[in-house]
LUMGUGU-168246 format. One record per residue (C-alpha): residue number from 1; x, y negated, z negated. Coordinates in steps of 0.001 Angstrom, whole numbers, plus 500000, padded with zeros to 6 digits. Example, Ala and Ser with C-alpha at 12.3 -4.5 7.8 and 13.67 -1.06 7.14 Angstrom:
<recs>
> resi; xx; yy; zz
> 1; 512300; 504500; 492200
> 2; 513670; 501060; 492860
</recs>
This chain:
<recs>
> resi; xx; yy; zz
> 1; 511597; 515963; 482049
> 2; 507875; 515884; 482908
> 3; 506676; 515903; 486501
> 4; 503179; 515844; 488085
> 5; 502481; 518062; 491043
> 6; 499644; 518328; 493473
> 7; 498908; 522085; 493663
> 8; 495386; 522245; 495432
> 9; 492623; 519921; 496319
> 10; 491540; 517915; 493189
> 11; 494177; 519683; 491081
> 12; 497180; 517916; 489674
> 13; 499339; 519816; 487125
> 14; 501846; 518253; 484800
> 15; 504715; 520356; 483335
> 16; 508377; 520478; 482492
> 17; 510978; 520368; 485308
> 18; 514728; 520710; 485333
> 19; 516830; 517480; 485815
> 20; 519316; 518061; 488650
> 21; 522207; 515777; 489271
> 22; 522058; 513681; 492335
> 23; 523752; 515093; 495432
> 24; 526278; 513321; 497686
> 25; 524792; 510090; 499014
> 26; 522033; 510179; 496494
> 27; 521025; 508070; 493393
> 28; 519050; 509387; 490456
> 29; 516418; 506993; 489281
> 30; 514769; 506915; 485886
> 31; 511263; 506243; 487157
> 32; 509616; 503521; 485057
> 33; 506255; 503142; 486780
> 34; 504678; 504913; 489674
> 35; 501384; 503534; 491373
> 36; 498579; 505681; 492764
> 37; 497070; 504438; 496038
> 38; 494517; 505438; 498587
> 39; 497029; 507585; 500482
> 40; 497648; 509583; 497284
> 41; 493839; 510091; 497053
> 42; 493774; 511488; 500484
> 43; 496372; 513943; 499301
> 44; 494385; 514694; 496120
> 45; 491263; 515351; 498118
> 46; 493152; 517940; 500371
> 47; 492917; 515701; 503519
> 48; 496637; 515887; 504010
> 49; 497281; 519646; 503305
> 50; 498714; 519985; 506809
> 51; 501592; 517843; 505655
> 52; 501895; 518550; 502012
> 53; 503741; 521839; 500941
> 54; 502449; 522712; 497616
> 55; 503280; 522391; 494806
> 56; 504293; 518806; 495756
> 57; 505539; 515990; 493470
> 58; 503884; 513024; 495122
> 59; 503979; 509355; 494675
> 60; 505701; 506552; 496642
> 61; 504994; 503375; 494762
> 62; 507455; 502858; 492007
> 63; 510063; 501000; 490088
> 64; 512832; 502296; 487772
> 65; 516620; 502001; 486797
> 66; 519588; 503804; 488322
> 67; 520382; 506643; 485911
> 68; 523218; 508372; 487773
> 69; 525132; 507860; 491121
> 70; 526126; 510761; 493478
> 71; 529410; 511185; 495298
> 72; 530111; 508782; 498081
> 73; 527716; 506215; 496932
> 74; 528750; 502573; 496596
> 75; 527002; 499279; 495758
> 76; 524828; 500783; 492969
> 77; 525539; 500937; 489290
> 78; 523856; 502787; 486394
> 79; 521211; 500432; 484914
> 80; 520348; 498671; 488144
> 81; 516681; 497816; 488693
> 82; 515363; 499264; 491927
> 83; 512448; 500284; 493961
> 84; 512378; 502680; 496985
> 85; 511302; 502149; 500533
> 86; 510014; 505700; 501115
> 87; 510775; 506106; 504792
> 88; 513213; 508472; 506407
> 89; 513461; 508538; 510128
> 90; 515356; 510842; 512516
> 91; 516949; 507950; 514704
> 92; 516624; 510005; 517847
> 93; 512957; 510120; 518888
> 94; 511612; 507719; 521460
> 95; 510056; 505356; 518790
> 96; 513373; 505132; 516953
> 97; 515367; 504661; 520063
> 98; 512925; 501731; 520967
> 99; 513714; 500094; 517552
> 100; 510520; 501174; 515729
> 101; 512151; 503461; 513164
> 102; 509401; 502825; 510595
> 103; 506879; 504666; 512771
> 104; 509303; 507420; 513845
> 105; 507523; 510263; 515637
> 106; 509062; 512671; 513013
> 107; 508795; 510396; 510017
> 108; 509332; 511726; 506609
> 109; 507213; 509722; 504252
> 110; 508847; 510184; 500926
> 111; 506310; 511196; 498327
> 112; 504085; 512969; 500856
> 113; 506296; 514888; 503239
> 114; 509048; 515295; 500583
> 115; 509245; 514972; 496717
> 116; 508130; 511634; 495237
> 117; 508160; 509549; 492210
> 118; 505653; 511067; 489666
> 119; 508491; 512417; 487555
> 120; 510870; 511327; 484951
> 121; 513990; 511496; 487063
> 122; 513994; 511204; 490865
> 123; 516908; 511923; 493289
> 124; 516647; 509854; 496491
> 125; 518965; 508754; 499292
> 126; 520912; 505663; 498308
> 127; 519941; 503975; 501658
> 128; 516310; 503878; 500509
> 129; 516896; 501740; 497531
> 130; 515758; 498104; 497349
> 131; 517254; 496030; 494523
> 132; 515015; 494030; 492189
> 133; 515916; 490647; 490621
> 134; 516522; 490332; 486884
> 135; 513388; 488216; 486363
> 136; 510923; 490744; 487897
> 137; 509415; 493152; 485369
> 138; 509489; 496849; 486221
> 139; 505771; 496882; 485750
> 140; 505146; 494295; 488395
> 141; 507843; 495707; 490599
> 142; 505771; 498957; 490988
> 143; 503584; 496892; 493286
> 144; 506436; 496133; 495790
> 145; 505435; 498909; 498078
> 146; 501639; 498009; 498410
> 147; 502535; 494327; 498663
> 148; 505061; 495316; 501522
> 149; 502153; 496885; 503206
> 150; 500165; 493620; 503091
> 151; 503189; 491634; 504208
> 152; 503588; 493914; 507194
> 153; 499989; 493781; 508069
> 154; 499844; 490000; 508060
> 155; 503143; 489828; 509986
> 156; 501821; 492241; 512468
> 157; 498758; 490136; 513065
> 158; 500844; 487127; 513915
> 159; 498558; 485027; 511716
> 160; 499462; 481392; 511610
> 161; 499019; 478506; 509150
> 162; 495522; 477124; 509561
> 163; 493971; 480486; 510848
> 164; 490828; 481852; 509499
> 165; 491104; 485469; 508401
> 166; 488390; 488023; 507412
> 167; 489376; 490886; 505241
> 168; 487015; 493818; 505422
> 169; 487477; 495716; 502041
> 170; 488421; 494177; 498738
> 171; 490360; 497194; 497251
> 172; 494082; 496844; 496328
> 173; 495507; 496466; 499872
> 174; 492573; 494199; 500931
> 175; 493190; 491859; 497976
> 176; 496986; 491863; 498580
> 177; 496430; 491051; 502277
> 178; 494224; 488207; 501332
> 179; 496837; 486872; 498924
> 180; 499646; 487168; 501488
> 181; 497475; 485608; 504143
> 182; 496618; 482728; 501962
> 183; 500252; 482124; 501094
> 184; 500952; 482031; 504897
> 185; 498553; 479119; 505126
> 186; 495430; 480878; 506275
> 187; 491839; 480348; 504903
> 188; 490583; 483812; 503832
> 189; 487178; 485351; 503500
> 190; 487006; 488834; 501772
> 191; 484053; 491105; 502425
> 192; 483469; 493602; 499550
> 193; 480236; 495358; 498334
> 194; 481365; 495842; 494725
> 195; 480248; 492933; 492485
> 196; 483097; 493582; 490013
> 197; 485753; 493390; 492708
> 198; 484141; 490298; 494237
> 199; 484325; 488573; 490843
> 200; 487901; 489403; 490523
> 201; 488746; 488157; 493982
> 202; 486915; 484949; 493324
> 203; 488909; 484653; 490136
> 204; 491963; 484522; 492426
> 205; 490476; 481416; 494178
> 206; 489360; 483458; 497224
> 207; 485969; 483502; 498785
> 208; 484191; 486923; 498667
> 209; 480835; 488072; 500140
> 210; 478609; 491048; 499900
> 211; 478060; 492637; 503292
> 212; 474862; 494210; 502098
> 213; 473309; 490854; 501216
> 214; 474888; 488685; 503810
> 215; 474462; 487977; 507541
> 216; 478196; 488465; 508029
> 217; 478258; 487347; 511673
> 218; 476218; 484257; 510738
> 219; 478455; 483429; 507751
> 220; 481610; 483720; 509864
> 221; 480218; 481691; 512764
> 222; 479054; 478930; 510372
> 223; 482548; 479013; 508657
> 224; 484381; 478778; 511923
> 225; 482132; 476385; 513844
> 226; 480829; 479243; 515950
> 227; 484234; 480460; 517118
> 228; 484822; 483465; 515009
> 229; 487719; 484703; 512910
> 230; 491296; 484285; 514252
> 231; 492323; 487634; 512526
> 232; 490202; 490309; 511139
> 233; 491857; 493038; 508821
> 234; 489832; 496304; 508635
> 235; 490747; 497735; 505234
> 236; 487773; 499598; 504085
> 237; 487784; 502592; 506233
> 238; 483889; 502373; 506567
> 239; 482286; 502855; 509904
> 240; 480091; 499732; 509397
> 241; 483267; 497610; 508832
> 242; 484818; 498967; 512048
> 243; 481870; 497554; 513989
> 244; 481876; 494291; 511922
> 245; 485508; 493722; 512668
> 246; 484896; 493264; 516389
> 247; 481732; 491411; 515749
> 248; 483297; 488587; 513750
> 249; 486399; 488123; 515756
> 250; 486842; 485021; 518010
> 251; 487532; 485105; 521682
> 252; 491047; 486628; 521951
> 253; 491114; 487167; 518288
> 254; 492972; 489952; 516616
> 255; 491654; 492979; 514698
> 256; 494157; 494736; 512572
> 257; 493374; 498354; 511648
> 258; 494855; 498841; 508206
> 259; 492675; 501627; 506606
> 260; 493295; 505331; 507111
> 261; 490454; 506946; 509049
> 262; 490663; 510701; 508739
> 263; 487749; 510925; 511318
> 264; 487159; 508870; 514335
> 265; 484779; 505903; 513976
> 266; 482724; 504138; 516624
> 267; 484307; 501075; 518053
> 268; 482394; 498383; 520041
> 269; 484776; 498453; 523109
> 270; 482156; 496250; 525005
> 271; 482923; 493506; 522400
> 272; 486639; 494145; 522763
> 273; 486377; 493736; 526569
> 274; 483899; 490782; 526447
> 275; 485966; 488599; 524045
> 276; 489406; 489873; 525202
> 277; 490182; 490975; 521684
> 278; 493508; 492289; 520646
> 279; 493284; 495581; 518590
> 280; 496380; 496481; 516485
> 281; 497327; 499336; 514209
> 282; 499408; 498479; 511084
> 283; 500759; 501589; 509493
> 284; 503589; 501168; 507027
> 285; 506421; 498424; 506807
> 286; 510010; 497596; 507468
> 287; 512721; 496619; 505182
> 288; 512120; 492875; 505775
> 289; 508548; 493428; 504486
> 290; 509918; 495011; 501288
> 291; 512226; 492176; 500759
> 292; 509594; 489692; 501143
> 293; 507304; 491653; 498790
> 294; 510019; 491409; 496084
> 295; 510071; 487661; 496636
> 296; 506277; 487189; 496370
> 297; 506161; 489205; 493165
> 298; 509090; 487483; 491649
> 299; 507705; 484082; 492465
> 300; 504302; 484852; 490978
> 301; 502400; 484432; 494243
> 302; 500805; 487943; 493717
> 303; 498541; 488116; 490632
> 304; 500152; 491364; 489496
> 305; 498690; 491607; 485963
> 306; 495097; 491111; 487435
> 307; 495705; 493815; 490092
> 308; 496992; 496317; 487490
> 309; 493833; 497753; 485940
> 310; 495557; 500174; 483675
> 311; 498805; 501900; 482721
> 312; 498581; 505642; 481714
> 313; 501100; 508130; 480526
> 314; 502293; 510809; 482970
> 315; 500267; 513399; 481068
> 316; 497050; 511568; 481986
> 317; 497682; 511389; 485805
> 318; 494877; 513636; 486796
> 319; 492469; 511482; 484866
> 320; 493896; 508545; 486771
> 321; 493119; 510036; 490041
> 322; 489582; 510552; 488957
> 323; 489199; 507075; 487740
> 324; 490622; 505644; 490971
> 325; 488353; 507525; 493196
> 326; 485411; 506401; 491237
> 327; 486075; 502825; 492137
> 328; 486385; 501813; 488415
> 329; 490023; 500659; 488819
> 330; 491929; 498498; 491171
> 331; 495514; 499766; 490671
> 332; 496441; 502329; 488077
> 333; 500241; 502717; 487101
> 334; 501739; 505832; 485737
> 335; 504372; 505390; 482960
> 336; 506818; 508105; 483895
> 337; 508887; 507672; 480656
> 338; 505992; 508177; 478252
> 339; 504452; 511541; 477634
> 340; 501458; 510449; 475746
> 341; 499831; 507639; 473929
</recs>
């Protein structure tokens, strides 16, 4: 089979790898599609070399079919359509004992800390599998993981129907947060500088504004009758957006930090104090978020075809990373069963 490995900053190598049978408690998946996300770009740039042991097969957004079942595994049959919730926790740390296993203090994020999905066959623990309904295409199902991120972010915010939410950043996760928030009954404003992304967002029936050409505080105050946004999602990772997040939130509003910030950013703590803002982090997801993500994709709430910019063969994965970092694409999927086109 073919597999793609991160070997050094900005270097992905594709080559042949042996197919090993699944071990006890494992299931082997014939990976159909694997998605590339912002976290994978951080790996590609070398920002996570302290965690990633090279050469590393990365990738944690995926869909596929069960190809083989290891000893002691029940409930799964060859041919079942599945995705993987790529979190392994130790169950013993203080976070796990408090019921927060998804942010275990020794979390193994599969596809970063251990081998991932950018390969033709992938052996994973059976308890990580999430089943897919018959009506959901494997192509669309490759979006379950990022949709689960968005579901978790919205759930963490405690957003309610009728709330007004500002999403700072119209990349893949920002768009999905906006869609999930709208489905929850919120009115949504997306802040995105790229005109192509704004056009796509508006095509979904969402409102989008350019922060470089807009008095964002004024726009939000006008929109909310001077109150400010109930919930602000900071998804861009930009320093200016971090400051905007506190500037546009209402009194006792909620700011949810979704983006990965490799370096500290200035935060207006005076504004947090003055308006009694609630500042939350939202890191990954729980199984209930995965299950809800499957429902949203299967029901067509998520505009999957519009979010997926391109599907490339596994041999072109290095080019896919370059295209994604350039901002030319929203979501690129890798077809792990096709060597070339």
